[in-house]
Chimera marker file (.cmm) of the C-alpha trace (Angstrom):
<marker_set name="trace">
<marker id="1" x="10.511" y="19.184" z="19.474" r="1" g="1" b="0" radius="0.5"/>
<marker id="2" x="8.562" y="16.173" z="20.214" r="1" g="1" b="0" radius="0.5"/>
<marker id="3" x="6.186" y="14.028" z="17.808" r="1" g="1" b="0" radius="0.5"/>
<marker id="4" x="3.103" y="15.567" z="19.764" r="1" g="1" b="0" radius="0.5"/>
<marker id="5" x="4.563" y="18.975" z="19.461" r="1" g="1" b="0" radius="0.5"/>
<marker id="6" x="5.157" y="18.502" z="15.489" r="1" g="1" b="0" radius="0.5"/>
<marker id="7" x="1.504" y="17.041" z="15.676" r="1" g="1" b="0" radius="0.5"/>
<marker id="8" x="-0.087" y="20.094" z="17.039" r="1" g="1" b="0" radius="0.5"/>
<marker id="9" x="2.535" y="22.549" z="14.153" r="1" g="1" b="0" radius="0.5"/>
<marker id="10" x="1.285" y="20.246" z="10.953" r="1" g="1" b="0" radius="0.5"/>
<marker id="11" x="-2.575" y="18.521" z="11.470" r="1" g="1" b="0" radius="0.5"/>
<marker id="12" x="-4.225" y="21.832" z="11.217" r="1" g="1" b="0" radius="0.5"/>
<marker id="13" x="-2.580" y="22.726" z="7.630" r="1" g="1" b="0" radius="0.5"/>
<marker id="14" x="-3.015" y="18.606" z="6.852" r="1" g="1" b="0" radius="0.5"/>
<marker id="15" x="-6.487" y="19.436" z="8.338" r="1" g="1" b="0" radius="0.5"/>
<marker id="16" x="-7.110" y="22.550" z="5.875" r="1" g="1" b="0" radius="0.5"/>
<marker id="17" x="-6.201" y="20.048" z="2.808" r="1" g="1" b="0" radius="0.5"/>
<marker id="18" x="-8.977" y="17.395" z="3.875" r="1" g="1" b="0" radius="0.5"/>
<marker id="19" x="-6.805" y="15.213" z="5.174" r="1" g="1" b="0" radius="0.5"/>
<marker id="20" x="-5.875" y="13.592" z="8.446" r="1" g="1" b="0" radius="0.5"/>
<marker id="21" x="-2.773" y="13.308" z="10.316" r="1" g="1" b="0" radius="0.5"/>
<marker id="22" x="-2.513" y="9.826" z="11.287" r="1" g="1" b="0" radius="0.5"/>
<marker id="23" x="0.831" y="9.940" z="13.383" r="1" g="1" b="0" radius="0.5"/>
<marker id="24" x="4.512" y="10.841" z="12.899" r="1" g="1" b="0" radius="0.5"/>
<marker id="25" x="7.882" y="8.762" z="13.269" r="1" g="1" b="0" radius="0.5"/>
<marker id="26" x="11.375" y="9.926" z="13.723" r="1" g="1" b="0" radius="0.5"/>
<marker id="27" x="13.947" y="8.315" z="13.683" r="1" g="1" b="0" radius="0.5"/>
<marker id="28" x="17.310" y="10.451" z="14.342" r="1" g="1" b="0" radius="0.5"/>
<marker id="29" x="20.710" y="9.063" z="12.452" r="1" g="1" b="0" radius="0.5"/>
<marker id="30" x="23.927" y="11.132" z="12.245" r="1" g="1" b="0" radius="0.5"/>
<marker id="31" x="24.129" y="11.046" z="8.407" r="1" g="1" b="0" radius="0.5"/>
<marker id="32" x="20.213" y="12.506" z="8.231" r="1" g="1" b="0" radius="0.5"/>
<marker id="33" x="17.308" y="11.594" z="10.066" r="1" g="1" b="0" radius="0.5"/>
<marker id="34" x="14.106" y="10.656" z="8.515" r="1" g="1" b="0" radius="0.5"/>
<marker id="35" x="11.179" y="12.346" z="9.396" r="1" g="1" b="0" radius="0.5"/>
<marker id="36" x="7.516" y="10.317" z="8.469" r="1" g="1" b="0" radius="0.5"/>
<marker id="37" x="4.660" y="11.845" z="8.153" r="1" g="1" b="0" radius="0.5"/>
<marker id="38" x="1.638" y="9.580" z="7.607" r="1" g="1" b="0" radius="0.5"/>
<marker id="39" x="-1.811" y="10.930" z="6.376" r="1" g="1" b="0" radius="0.5"/>
<marker id="40" x="-5.175" y="9.648" z="5.502" r="1" g="1" b="0" radius="0.5"/>
<marker id="41" x="-8.052" y="10.500" z="3.525" r="1" g="1" b="0" radius="0.5"/>
<marker id="42" x="-10.718" y="7.896" z="5.498" r="1" g="1" b="0" radius="0.5"/>
<marker id="43" x="-13.555" y="8.226" z="2.729" r="1" g="1" b="0" radius="0.5"/>
<marker id="44" x="-11.570" y="7.261" z="-0.359" r="1" g="1" b="0" radius="0.5"/>
<marker id="45" x="-7.763" y="6.433" z="0.897" r="1" g="1" b="0" radius="0.5"/>
<marker id="46" x="-5.140" y="8.421" z="-0.157" r="1" g="1" b="0" radius="0.5"/>
<marker id="47" x="-3.309" y="9.141" z="-3.572" r="1" g="1" b="0" radius="0.5"/>
<marker id="48" x="-0.008" y="10.654" z="-4.635" r="1" g="1" b="0" radius="0.5"/>
<marker id="49" x="-1.897" y="13.921" z="-5.349" r="1" g="1" b="0" radius="0.5"/>
<marker id="50" x="-2.626" y="13.778" z="-1.678" r="1" g="1" b="0" radius="0.5"/>
<marker id="51" x="0.846" y="12.909" z="-0.549" r="1" g="1" b="0" radius="0.5"/>
<marker id="52" x="2.652" y="15.767" z="-2.595" r="1" g="1" b="0" radius="0.5"/>
<marker id="53" x="0.334" y="18.810" z="-1.533" r="1" g="1" b="0" radius="0.5"/>
<marker id="54" x="0.421" y="17.407" z="2.068" r="1" g="1" b="0" radius="0.5"/>
<marker id="55" x="4.508" y="17.310" z="1.509" r="1" g="1" b="0" radius="0.5"/>
<marker id="56" x="4.831" y="20.889" z="0.122" r="1" g="1" b="0" radius="0.5"/>
<marker id="57" x="2.345" y="22.278" z="2.895" r="1" g="1" b="0" radius="0.5"/>
<marker id="58" x="4.764" y="20.428" z="5.754" r="1" g="1" b="0" radius="0.5"/>
<marker id="59" x="7.947" y="21.248" z="3.845" r="1" g="1" b="0" radius="0.5"/>
<marker id="60" x="7.053" y="25.059" z="3.943" r="1" g="1" b="0" radius="0.5"/>
<marker id="61" x="5.698" y="25.139" z="7.666" r="1" g="1" b="0" radius="0.5"/>
<marker id="62" x="9.130" y="23.256" z="9.003" r="1" g="1" b="0" radius="0.5"/>
<marker id="63" x="11.218" y="25.349" z="6.561" r="1" g="1" b="0" radius="0.5"/>
<marker id="64" x="9.323" y="29.109" z="8.828" r="1" g="1" b="0" radius="0.5"/>
<marker id="65" x="9.354" y="27.248" z="12.544" r="1" g="1" b="0" radius="0.5"/>
<marker id="66" x="12.869" y="24.897" z="12.140" r="1" g="1" b="0" radius="0.5"/>
<marker id="67" x="11.334" y="22.465" z="14.724" r="1" g="1" b="0" radius="0.5"/>
<marker id="68" x="13.481" y="19.708" z="13.566" r="1" g="1" b="0" radius="0.5"/>
<marker id="69" x="17.788" y="20.079" z="14.353" r="1" g="1" b="0" radius="0.5"/>
<marker id="70" x="20.066" y="19.084" z="11.363" r="1" g="1" b="0" radius="0.5"/>
<marker id="71" x="19.293" y="17.569" z="8.126" r="1" g="1" b="0" radius="0.5"/>
<marker id="72" x="16.352" y="14.985" z="7.602" r="1" g="1" b="0" radius="0.5"/>
<marker id="73" x="14.822" y="13.697" z="5.225" r="1" g="1" b="0" radius="0.5"/>
<marker id="74" x="10.575" y="14.175" z="4.666" r="1" g="1" b="0" radius="0.5"/>
<marker id="75" x="8.616" y="11.286" z="3.633" r="1" g="1" b="0" radius="0.5"/>
<marker id="76" x="4.534" y="11.826" z="3.420" r="1" g="1" b="0" radius="0.5"/>
<marker id="77" x="2.706" y="8.518" z="3.256" r="1" g="1" b="0" radius="0.5"/>
<marker id="78" x="-0.266" y="7.190" z="3.372" r="1" g="1" b="0" radius="0.5"/>
<marker id="79" x="-0.651" y="4.714" z="6.612" r="1" g="1" b="0" radius="0.5"/>
<marker id="80" x="-1.165" y="1.140" z="4.057" r="1" g="1" b="0" radius="0.5"/>
<marker id="81" x="-2.810" y="-1.972" z="5.348" r="1" g="1" b="0" radius="0.5"/>
<marker id="82" x="-0.274" y="-2.264" z="8.085" r="1" g="1" b="0" radius="0.5"/>
<marker id="83" x="-1.162" y="0.822" z="9.613" r="1" g="1" b="0" radius="0.5"/>
<marker id="84" x="0.773" y="2.467" z="12.686" r="1" g="1" b="0" radius="0.5"/>
<marker id="85" x="-1.680" y="2.820" z="15.833" r="1" g="1" b="0" radius="0.5"/>
<marker id="86" x="-0.498" y="5.873" z="17.374" r="1" g="1" b="0" radius="0.5"/>
<marker id="87" x="-3.136" y="7.004" z="19.934" r="1" g="1" b="0" radius="0.5"/>
<marker id="88" x="-5.980" y="5.256" z="21.937" r="1" g="1" b="0" radius="0.5"/>
<marker id="89" x="-8.355" y="6.237" z="19.655" r="1" g="1" b="0" radius="0.5"/>
<marker id="90" x="-6.819" y="4.501" z="16.933" r="1" g="1" b="0" radius="0.5"/>
<marker id="91" x="-6.944" y="1.168" z="18.786" r="1" g="1" b="0" radius="0.5"/>
<marker id="92" x="-10.891" y="2.148" z="19.532" r="1" g="1" b="0" radius="0.5"/>
<marker id="93" x="-11.221" y="2.514" z="15.868" r="1" g="1" b="0" radius="0.5"/>
<marker id="94" x="-10.163" y="-0.868" z="15.292" r="1" g="1" b="0" radius="0.5"/>
<marker id="95" x="-11.574" y="-2.706" z="18.022" r="1" g="1" b="0" radius="0.5"/>
<marker id="96" x="-11.895" y="-6.506" z="16.702" r="1" g="1" b="0" radius="0.5"/>
<marker id="97" x="-9.019" y="-6.453" z="14.405" r="1" g="1" b="0" radius="0.5"/>
<marker id="98" x="-5.401" y="-7.985" z="14.860" r="1" g="1" b="0" radius="0.5"/>
<marker id="99" x="-2.602" y="-5.967" z="16.111" r="1" g="1" b="0" radius="0.5"/>
<marker id="100" x="0.893" y="-6.729" z="16.741" r="1" g="1" b="0" radius="0.5"/>
<marker id="101" x="2.816" y="-4.304" z="19.560" r="1" g="1" b="0" radius="0.5"/>
<marker id="102" x="6.179" y="-3.789" z="21.226" r="1" g="1" b="0" radius="0.5"/>
<marker id="103" x="6.212" y="-2.406" z="24.562" r="1" g="1" b="0" radius="0.5"/>
<marker id="104" x="8.722" y="-0.372" z="26.188" r="1" g="1" b="0" radius="0.5"/>
<marker id="105" x="8.792" y="-1.769" z="29.210" r="1" g="1" b="0" radius="0.5"/>
<marker id="106" x="8.118" y="-5.412" z="29.535" r="1" g="1" b="0" radius="0.5"/>
<marker id="107" x="5.064" y="-6.871" z="30.718" r="1" g="1" b="0" radius="0.5"/>
<marker id="108" x="5.457" y="-10.576" z="32.403" r="1" g="1" b="0" radius="0.5"/>
<marker id="109" x="8.303" y="-11.117" z="30.892" r="1" g="1" b="0" radius="0.5"/>
<marker id="110" x="7.006" y="-10.013" z="26.948" r="1" g="1" b="0" radius="0.5"/>
<marker id="111" x="7.960" y="-7.037" z="24.736" r="1" g="1" b="0" radius="0.5"/>
<marker id="112" x="5.483" y="-8.312" z="21.802" r="1" g="1" b="0" radius="0.5"/>
<marker id="113" x="2.554" y="-8.828" z="22.057" r="1" g="1" b="0" radius="0.5"/>
<marker id="114" x="-0.073" y="-10.117" z="19.040" r="1" g="1" b="0" radius="0.5"/>
<marker id="115" x="-3.868" y="-10.484" z="19.076" r="1" g="1" b="0" radius="0.5"/>
<marker id="116" x="-7.472" y="-8.604" z="18.219" r="1" g="1" b="0" radius="0.5"/>
<marker id="117" x="-7.881" y="-5.158" z="20.272" r="1" g="1" b="0" radius="0.5"/>
<marker id="118" x="-10.680" y="-6.253" z="22.606" r="1" g="1" b="0" radius="0.5"/>
<marker id="119" x="-11.533" y="-2.869" z="24.316" r="1" g="1" b="0" radius="0.5"/>
<marker id="120" x="-9.884" y="0.432" z="24.803" r="1" g="1" b="0" radius="0.5"/>
<marker id="121" x="-10.436" y="1.900" z="28.257" r="1" g="1" b="0" radius="0.5"/>
<marker id="122" x="-9.009" y="5.598" z="28.051" r="1" g="1" b="0" radius="0.5"/>
<marker id="123" x="-5.265" y="5.218" z="28.174" r="1" g="1" b="0" radius="0.5"/>
<marker id="124" x="-5.650" y="1.101" z="28.222" r="1" g="1" b="0" radius="0.5"/>
<marker id="125" x="-5.447" y="-0.802" z="25.687" r="1" g="1" b="0" radius="0.5"/>
<marker id="126" x="-6.913" y="-4.893" z="25.947" r="1" g="1" b="0" radius="0.5"/>
<marker id="127" x="-6.290" y="-7.150" z="23.493" r="1" g="1" b="0" radius="0.5"/>
<marker id="128" x="-6.896" y="-10.813" z="23.241" r="1" g="1" b="0" radius="0.5"/>
<marker id="129" x="-3.160" y="-12.970" z="23.351" r="1" g="1" b="0" radius="0.5"/>
<marker id="130" x="-3.627" y="-16.565" z="22.665" r="1" g="1" b="0" radius="0.5"/>
<marker id="131" x="-7.133" y="-16.777" z="24.522" r="1" g="1" b="0" radius="0.5"/>
<marker id="132" x="-5.753" y="-14.521" z="27.467" r="1" g="1" b="0" radius="0.5"/>
<marker id="133" x="-6.897" y="-10.285" z="27.570" r="1" g="1" b="0" radius="0.5"/>
<marker id="134" x="-3.774" y="-8.576" z="28.174" r="1" g="1" b="0" radius="0.5"/>
<marker id="135" x="-4.470" y="-4.624" z="29.094" r="1" g="1" b="0" radius="0.5"/>
<marker id="136" x="-1.216" y="-2.380" z="28.101" r="1" g="1" b="0" radius="0.5"/>
<marker id="137" x="-1.044" y="1.120" z="29.000" r="1" g="1" b="0" radius="0.5"/>
<marker id="138" x="-0.636" y="3.618" z="26.242" r="1" g="1" b="0" radius="0.5"/>
<marker id="139" x="2.476" y="5.024" z="27.542" r="1" g="1" b="0" radius="0.5"/>
<marker id="140" x="3.908" y="1.620" z="27.750" r="1" g="1" b="0" radius="0.5"/>
<marker id="141" x="3.246" y="1.200" z="23.932" r="1" g="1" b="0" radius="0.5"/>
<marker id="142" x="6.578" y="1.671" z="21.828" r="1" g="1" b="0" radius="0.5"/>
<marker id="143" x="5.033" y="0.656" z="18.299" r="1" g="1" b="0" radius="0.5"/>
<marker id="144" x="1.716" y="-0.600" z="16.832" r="1" g="1" b="0" radius="0.5"/>
<marker id="145" x="0.513" y="-1.468" z="13.806" r="1" g="1" b="0" radius="0.5"/>
<marker id="146" x="-2.468" y="-3.829" z="12.297" r="1" g="1" b="0" radius="0.5"/>
<marker id="147" x="-2.325" y="-6.672" z="11.057" r="1" g="1" b="0" radius="0.5"/>
<marker id="148" x="-4.521" y="-7.118" z="7.907" r="1" g="1" b="0" radius="0.5"/>
<marker id="149" x="-5.952" y="-10.399" z="7.473" r="1" g="1" b="0" radius="0.5"/>
<marker id="150" x="-4.505" y="-10.910" z="3.917" r="1" g="1" b="0" radius="0.5"/>
<marker id="151" x="-6.168" y="-14.296" z="2.578" r="1" g="1" b="0" radius="0.5"/>
<marker id="152" x="-9.552" y="-12.470" z="3.580" r="1" g="1" b="0" radius="0.5"/>
<marker id="153" x="-8.711" y="-9.557" z="0.871" r="1" g="1" b="0" radius="0.5"/>
<marker id="154" x="-7.731" y="-11.614" z="-1.471" r="1" g="1" b="0" radius="0.5"/>
<marker id="155" x="-3.893" y="-10.716" z="-1.397" r="1" g="1" b="0" radius="0.5"/>
<marker id="156" x="-0.676" y="-12.963" z="-0.644" r="1" g="1" b="0" radius="0.5"/>
<marker id="157" x="0.508" y="-12.154" z="2.683" r="1" g="1" b="0" radius="0.5"/>
<marker id="158" x="2.434" y="-9.080" z="2.506" r="1" g="1" b="0" radius="0.5"/>
<marker id="159" x="6.007" y="-10.798" z="4.084" r="1" g="1" b="0" radius="0.5"/>
<marker id="160" x="6.083" y="-14.941" z="3.778" r="1" g="1" b="0" radius="0.5"/>
<marker id="161" x="8.280" y="-16.359" z="6.160" r="1" g="1" b="0" radius="0.5"/>
<marker id="162" x="10.501" y="-18.494" z="3.685" r="1" g="1" b="0" radius="0.5"/>
<marker id="163" x="10.226" y="-21.893" z="4.211" r="1" g="1" b="0" radius="0.5"/>
<marker id="164" x="12.497" y="-24.116" z="6.054" r="1" g="1" b="0" radius="0.5"/>
<marker id="165" x="14.503" y="-20.873" z="7.369" r="1" g="1" b="0" radius="0.5"/>
<marker id="166" x="14.028" y="-19.960" z="10.986" r="1" g="1" b="0" radius="0.5"/>
<marker id="167" x="15.356" y="-16.023" z="12.265" r="1" g="1" b="0" radius="0.5"/>
<marker id="168" x="18.624" y="-16.660" z="14.345" r="1" g="1" b="0" radius="0.5"/>
<marker id="169" x="18.152" y="-15.764" z="18.129" r="1" g="1" b="0" radius="0.5"/>
<marker id="170" x="19.129" y="-12.993" z="19.289" r="1" g="1" b="0" radius="0.5"/>
<marker id="171" x="22.426" y="-12.185" z="21.390" r="1" g="1" b="0" radius="0.5"/>
<marker id="172" x="22.055" y="-10.253" z="24.071" r="1" g="1" b="0" radius="0.5"/>
<marker id="173" x="25.531" y="-8.109" z="25.144" r="1" g="1" b="0" radius="0.5"/>
<marker id="174" x="27.016" y="-8.878" z="28.630" r="1" g="1" b="0" radius="0.5"/>
<marker id="175" x="27.205" y="-6.165" z="30.828" r="1" g="1" b="0" radius="0.5"/>
<link id1="1" id2="2" r="1" g="1" b="0" radius="0.2"/>
<link id1="2" id2="3" r="1" g="1" b="0" radius="0.2"/>
<link id1="3" id2="4" r="1" g="1" b="0" radius="0.2"/>
<link id1="4" id2="5" r="1" g="1" b="0" radius="0.2"/>
<link id1="5" id2="6" r="1" g="1" b="0" radius="0.2"/>
<link id1="6" id2="7" r="1" g="1" b="0" radius="0.2"/>
<link id1="7" id2="8" r="1" g="1" b="0" radius="0.2"/>
<link id1="8" id2="9" r="1" g="1" b="0" radius="0.2"/>
<link id1="9" id2="10" r="1" g="1" b="0" radius="0.2"/>
<link id1="10" id2="11" r="1" g="1" b="0" radius="0.2"/>
<link id1="11" id2="12" r="1" g="1" b="0" radius="0.2"/>
<link id1="12" id2="13" r="1" g="1" b="0" radius="0.2"/>
<link id1="13" id2="14" r="1" g="1" b="0" radius="0.2"/>
<link id1="14" id2="15" r="1" g="1" b="0" radius="0.2"/>
<link id1="15" id2="16" r="1" g="1" b="0" radius="0.2"/>
<link id1="16" id2="17" r="1" g="1" b="0" radius="0.2"/>
<link id1="17" id2="18" r="1" g="1" b="0" radius="0.2"/>
<link id1="18" id2="19" r="1" g="1" b="0" radius="0.2"/>
<link id1="19" id2="20" r="1" g="1" b="0" radius="0.2"/>
<link id1="20" id2="21" r="1" g="1" b="0" radius="0.2"/>
<link id1="21" id2="22" r="1" g="1" b="0" radius="0.2"/>
<link id1="22" id2="23" r="1" g="1" b="0" radius="0.2"/>
<link id1="23" id2="24" r="1" g="1" b="0" radius="0.2"/>
<link id1="24" id2="25" r="1" g="1" b="0" radius="0.2"/>
<link id1="25" id2="26" r="1" g="1" b="0" radius="0.2"/>
<link id1="26" id2="27" r="1" g="1" b="0" radius="0.2"/>
<link id1="27" id2="28" r="1" g="1" b="0" radius="0.2"/>
<link id1="28" id2="29" r="1" g="1" b="0" radius="0.2"/>
<link id1="29" id2="30" r="1" g="1" b="0" radius="0.2"/>
<link id1="30" id2="31" r="1" g="1" b="0" radius="0.2"/>
<link id1="31" id2="32" r="1" g="1" b="0" radius="0.2"/>
<link id1="32" id2="33" r="1" g="1" b="0" radius="0.2"/>
<link id1="33" id2="34" r="1" g="1" b="0" radius="0.2"/>
<link id1="34" id2="35" r="1" g="1" b="0" radius="0.2"/>
<link id1="35" id2="36" r="1" g="1" b="0" radius="0.2"/>
<link id1="36" id2="37" r="1" g="1" b="0" radius="0.2"/>
<link id1="37" id2="38" r="1" g="1" b="0" radius="0.2"/>
<link id1="38" id2="39" r="1" g="1" b="0" radius="0.2"/>
<link id1="39" id2="40" r="1" g="1" b="0" radius="0.2"/>
<link id1="40" id2="41" r="1" g="1" b="0" radius="0.2"/>
<link id1="41" id2="42" r="1" g="1" b="0" radius="0.2"/>
<link id1="42" id2="43" r="1" g="1" b="0" radius="0.2"/>
<link id1="43" id2="44" r="1" g="1" b="0" radius="0.2"/>
<link id1="44" id2="45" r="1" g="1" b="0" radius="0.2"/>
<link id1="45" id2="46" r="1" g="1" b="0" radius="0.2"/>
<link id1="46" id2="47" r="1" g="1" b="0" radius="0.2"/>
<link id1="47" id2="48" r="1" g="1" b="0" radius="0.2"/>
<link id1="48" id2="49" r="1" g="1" b="0" radius="0.2"/>
<link id1="49" id2="50" r="1" g="1" b="0" radius="0.2"/>
<link id1="50" id2="51" r="1" g="1" b="0" radius="0.2"/>
<link id1="51" id2="52" r="1" g="1" b="0" radius="0.2"/>
<link id1="52" id2="53" r="1" g="1" b="0" radius="0.2"/>
<link id1="53" id2="54" r="1" g="1" b="0" radius="0.2"/>
<link id1="54" id2="55" r="1" g="1" b="0" radius="0.2"/>
<link id1="55" id2="56" r="1" g="1" b="0" radius="0.2"/>
<link id1="56" id2="57" r="1" g="1" b="0" radius="0.2"/>
<link id1="57" id2="58" r="1" g="1" b="0" radius="0.2"/>
<link id1="58" id2="59" r="1" g="1" b="0" radius="0.2"/>
<link id1="59" id2="60" r="1" g="1" b="0" radius="0.2"/>
<link id1="60" id2="61" r="1" g="1" b="0" radius="0.2"/>
<link id1="61" id2="62" r="1" g="1" b="0" radius="0.2"/>
<link id1="62" id2="63" r="1" g="1" b="0" radius="0.2"/>
<link id1="63" id2="64" r="1" g="1" b="0" radius="0.2"/>
<link id1="64" id2="65" r="1" g="1" b="0" radius="0.2"/>
<link id1="65" id2="66" r="1" g="1" b="0" radius="0.2"/>
<link id1="66" id2="67" r="1" g="1" b="0" radius="0.2"/>
<link id1="67" id2="68" r="1" g="1" b="0" radius="0.2"/>
<link id1="68" id2="69" r="1" g="1" b="0" radius="0.2"/>
<link id1="69" id2="70" r="1" g="1" b="0" radius="0.2"/>
<link id1="70" id2="71" r="1" g="1" b="0" radius="0.2"/>
<link id1="71" id2="72" r="1" g="1" b="0" radius="0.2"/>
<link id1="72" id2="73" r="1" g="1" b="0" radius="0.2"/>
<link id1="73" id2="74" r="1" g="1" b="0" radius="0.2"/>
<link id1="74" id2="75" r="1" g="1" b="0" radius="0.2"/>
<link id1="75" id2="76" r="1" g="1" b="0" radius="0.2"/>
<link id1="76" id2="77" r="1" g="1" b="0" radius="0.2"/>
<link id1="77" id2="78" r="1" g="1" b="0" radius="0.2"/>
<link id1="78" id2="79" r="1" g="1" b="0" radius="0.2"/>
<link id1="79" id2="80" r="1" g="1" b="0" radius="0.2"/>
<link id1="80" id2="81" r="1" g="1" b="0" radius="0.2"/>
<link id1="81" id2="82" r="1" g="1" b="0" radius="0.2"/>
<link id1="82" id2="83" r="1" g="1" b="0" radius="0.2"/>
<link id1="83" id2="84" r="1" g="1" b="0" radius="0.2"/>
<link id1="84" id2="85" r="1" g="1" b="0" radius="0.2"/>
<link id1="85" id2="86" r="1" g="1" b="0" radius="0.2"/>
<link id1="86" id2="87" r="1" g="1" b="0" radius="0.2"/>
<link id1="87" id2="88" r="1" g="1" b="0" radius="0.2"/>
<link id1="88" id2="89" r="1" g="1" b="0" radius="0.2"/>
<link id1="89" id2="90" r="1" g="1" b="0" radius="0.2"/>
<link id1="90" id2="91" r="1" g="1" b="0" radius="0.2"/>
<link id1="91" id2="92" r="1" g="1" b="0" radius="0.2"/>
<link id1="92" id2="93" r="1" g="1" b="0" radius="0.2"/>
<link id1="93" id2="94" r="1" g="1" b="0" radius="0.2"/>
<link id1="94" id2="95" r="1" g="1" b="0" radius="0.2"/>
<link id1="95" id2="96" r="1" g="1" b="0" radius="0.2"/>
<link id1="96" id2="97" r="1" g="1" b="0" radius="0.2"/>
<link id1="97" id2="98" r="1" g="1" b="0" radius="0.2"/>
<link id1="98" id2="99" r="1" g="1" b="0" radius="0.2"/>
<link id1="99" id2="100" r="1" g="1" b="0" radius="0.2"/>
<link id1="100" id2="101" r="1" g="1" b="0" radius="0.2"/>
<link id1="101" id2="102" r="1" g="1" b="0" radius="0.2"/>
<link id1="102" id2="103" r="1" g="1" b="0" radius="0.2"/>
<link id1="103" id2="104" r="1" g="1" b="0" radius="0.2"/>
<link id1="104" id2="105" r="1" g="1" b="0" radius="0.2"/>
<link id1="105" id2="106" r="1" g="1" b="0" radius="0.2"/>
<link id1="106" id2="107" r="1" g="1" b="0" radius="0.2"/>
<link id1="107" id2="108" r="1" g="1" b="0" radius="0.2"/>
<link id1="108" id2="109" r="1" g="1" b="0" radius="0.2"/>
<link id1="109" id2="110" r="1" g="1" b="0" radius="0.2"/>
<link id1="110" id2="111" r="1" g="1" b="0" radius="0.2"/>
<link id1="111" id2="112" r="1" g="1" b="0" radius="0.2"/>
<link id1="112" id2="113" r="1" g="1" b="0" radius="0.2"/>
<link id1="113" id2="114" r="1" g="1" b="0" radius="0.2"/>
<link id1="114" id2="115" r="1" g="1" b="0" radius="0.2"/>
<link id1="115" id2="116" r="1" g="1" b="0" radius="0.2"/>
<link id1="116" id2="117" r="1" g="1" b="0" radius="0.2"/>
<link id1="117" id2="118" r="1" g="1" b="0" radius="0.2"/>
<link id1="118" id2="119" r="1" g="1" b="0" radius="0.2"/>
<link id1="119" id2="120" r="1" g="1" b="0" radius="0.2"/>
<link id1="120" id2="121" r="1" g="1" b="0" radius="0.2"/>
<link id1="121" id2="122" r="1" g="1" b="0" radius="0.2"/>
<link id1="122" id2="123" r="1" g="1" b="0" radius="0.2"/>
<link id1="123" id2="124" r="1" g="1" b="0" radius="0.2"/>
<link id1="124" id2="125" r="1" g="1" b="0" radius="0.2"/>
<link id1="125" id2="126" r="1" g="1" b="0" radius="0.2"/>
<link id1="126" id2="127" r="1" g="1" b="0" radius="0.2"/>
<link id1="127" id2="128" r="1" g="1" b="0" radius="0.2"/>
<link id1="128" id2="129" r="1" g="1" b="0" radius="0.2"/>
<link id1="129" id2="130" r="1" g="1" b="0" radius="0.2"/>
<link id1="130" id2="131" r="1" g="1" b="0" radius="0.2"/>
<link id1="131" id2="132" r="1" g="1" b="0" radius="0.2"/>
<link id1="132" id2="133" r="1" g="1" b="0" radius="0.2"/>
<link id1="133" id2="134" r="1" g="1" b="0" radius="0.2"/>
<link id1="134" id2="135" r="1" g="1" b="0" radius="0.2"/>
<link id1="135" id2="136" r="1" g="1" b="0" radius="0.2"/>
<link id1="136" id2="137" r="1" g="1" b="0" radius="0.2"/>
<link id1="137" id2="138" r="1" g="1" b="0" radius="0.2"/>
<link id1="138" id2="139" r="1" g="1" b="0" radius="0.2"/>
<link id1="139" id2="140" r="1" g="1" b="0" radius="0.2"/>
<link id1="140" id2="141" r="1" g="1" b="0" radius="0.2"/>
<link id1="141" id2="142" r="1" g="1" b="0" radius="0.2"/>
<link id1="142" id2="143" r="1" g="1" b="0" radius="0.2"/>
<link id1="143" id2="144" r="1" g="1" b="0" radius="0.2"/>
<link id1="144" id2="145" r="1" g="1" b="0" radius="0.2"/>
<link id1="145" id2="146" r="1" g="1" b="0" radius="0.2"/>
<link id1="146" id2="147" r="1" g="1" b="0" radius="0.2"/>
<link id1="147" id2="148" r="1" g="1" b="0" radius="0.2"/>
<link id1="148" id2="149" r="1" g="1" b="0" radius="0.2"/>
<link id1="149" id2="150" r="1" g="1" b="0" radius="0.2"/>
<link id1="150" id2="151" r="1" g="1" b="0" radius="0.2"/>
<link id1="151" id2="152" r="1" g="1" b="0" radius="0.2"/>
<link id1="152" id2="153" r="1" g="1" b="0" radius="0.2"/>
<link id1="153" id2="154" r="1" g="1" b="0" radius="0.2"/>
<link id1="154" id2="155" r="1" g="1" b="0" radius="0.2"/>
<link id1="155" id2="156" r="1" g="1" b="0" radius="0.2"/>
<link id1="156" id2="157" r="1" g="1" b="0" radius="0.2"/>
<link id1="157" id2="158" r="1" g="1" b="0" radius="0.2"/>
<link id1="158" id2="159" r="1" g="1" b="0" radius="0.2"/>
<link id1="159" id2="160" r="1" g="1" b="0" radius="0.2"/>
<link id1="160" id2="161" r="1" g="1" b="0" radius="0.2"/>
<link id1="161" id2="162" r="1" g="1" b="0" radius="0.2"/>
<link id1="162" id2="163" r="1" g="1" b="0" radius="0.2"/>
<link id1="163" id2="164" r="1" g="1" b="0" radius="0.2"/>
<link id1="164" id2="165" r="1" g="1" b="0" radius="0.2"/>
<link id1="165" id2="166" r="1" g="1" b="0" radius="0.2"/>
<link id1="166" id2="167" r="1" g="1" b="0" radius="0.2"/>
<link id1="167" id2="168" r="1" g="1" b="0" radius="0.2"/>
<link id1="168" id2="169" r="1" g="1" b="0" radius="0.2"/>
<link id1="169" id2="170" r="1" g="1" b="0" radius="0.2"/>
<link id1="170" id2="171" r="1" g="1" b="0" radius="0.2"/>
<link id1="171" id2="172" r="1" g="1" b="0" radius="0.2"/>
<link id1="172" id2="173" r="1" g="1" b="0" radius="0.2"/>
<link id1="173" id2="174" r="1" g="1" b="0" radius="0.2"/>
<link id1="174" id2="175" r="1" g="1" b="0" radius="0.2"/>
</marker_set>
């Protein structure tokens, strides 16, 4: 079952709880897969109680419909500050905000983009990447997340890079 089909199955039950289904991530693994379901309550945010209620409803639906093959762990979560963006509507909601996008197929030799969402027209998302407008078709987006301004929120950066340490270059296997 695809993430879209899972969303169609789960969204009505989550809406009945007064919550919004933000999106689904499924990470298959031979030892046991992870099914992560993001929920939100835009007015007040998500509480632990919301996650518990949604988890019970989702578990019951998954038990009855059995859409996921094999063993898996269900995780119900709020989208958090580094909110994942799953649909063009999510991008439209956050026009003007900074995002980080990984694409499936490279654009101009790049797979990673970072900048402010400028516009959303249908399934085309345009961001400002270092002063240049870059338009990405939604179907090519593998993963996208908001990049909150932690300083403006009065918070330390989420994942500070240690000083003096550089990330090692990735090595590609030769074919």
